[in-house]
N, C-alpha and C positions, 0 to 999 in steps of 0.2 A: 926926745925930739931927735926926729932924723934930722942928720946933716943934708947941707946941700947936693954932696956928691950921690949920697943915698938916694934923695928924691929925684936929683935929674937921670940915677940911672934907672929908676923905677918907670920916671914918666917916658925913657927913651927906648924900654923894655914896652910897655904899655902902646908907643908909636909903631913899633915893629911888629907887633903882635896884629896889629887893625890893619896897618899894612898887606901883612901876607898871609894872615890867617884866612880868607877864600880859597885860598890856594892851596890849604894845607886840608882844607876839608874833605878832598876828592877821594881821601884813604876810609872815610867814614864808610862810604856810599860803594865801595868797591871790595871785592873778594868777599863779600858777603859779611862783613865786619859790623855792620849795624843789627844784622838776626843773630849774630852771633852773643852780642851782646845785651841781646834784648830791648832794643832801643825804640820806644815808644815814640819820643819828641826830639826830634834833631835839633830844632833849636837849641830845648832845654838842654840837651847832652852838651853842645858845640859850646852855651854859654860857661858852664860848669867846668868843662875843659880846660877854654881860654883862661879862665879867674883860676884854677888849681898851676894850669904853666906860668902864668904869673908871678904867683905867690912862691911857689918852688924856686922859679926864678931868682925873684927878690932875695927870698933868705938865704940860700946858696952866695949871690953877691953881698949881701951883707956879711954872712961869715968870712969869703974870704979877703973883704976889704978890712975887717973889723978882729979876725979872731974870736969870735963870739958871737952866739946867738942873741938875738935883738929882743929887752928886755919889752914886757906887755905893752908900756905904753908907744913903745916903735912900731911894735906889730901892729896895735891898734892905727896909729896913722896911716902906716903901709896901706892896711886894707880899706881906711880913707880913702885915699889916692883910688885904688881900683876901682871901689864903691862908687865913687864920682863920675867914672869916666864909664860905667857898667852901661850906658846907654849908646855911645861910640861902639864899645866891644860889640854891644848886640847889633846894629848897623850894620859890623862888620860879618855878620854872619849871613850870607847869603844863600840860599838855595833857590831852585828851579822845581 
């Protein structure tokens, strides 16, 4: 089970991503990156990207705080926290 510090760090990270992600999406459209990566669906790509950033940050933070990799149960719990907030993450992806 994740301790309250790790859970808090994960929730804080998700909050930060929700708040800042619309601004970070500019790189997707600029410089031909979308074409170079052969992205067909911007929203799906962005949601996968934001999930990956959150998961990688969680793993890094967990390791720094605990000096070990998370156990399977801890990883599943973190994934469930992220997935429960997927609608919020998806809503933060604003395309015009």
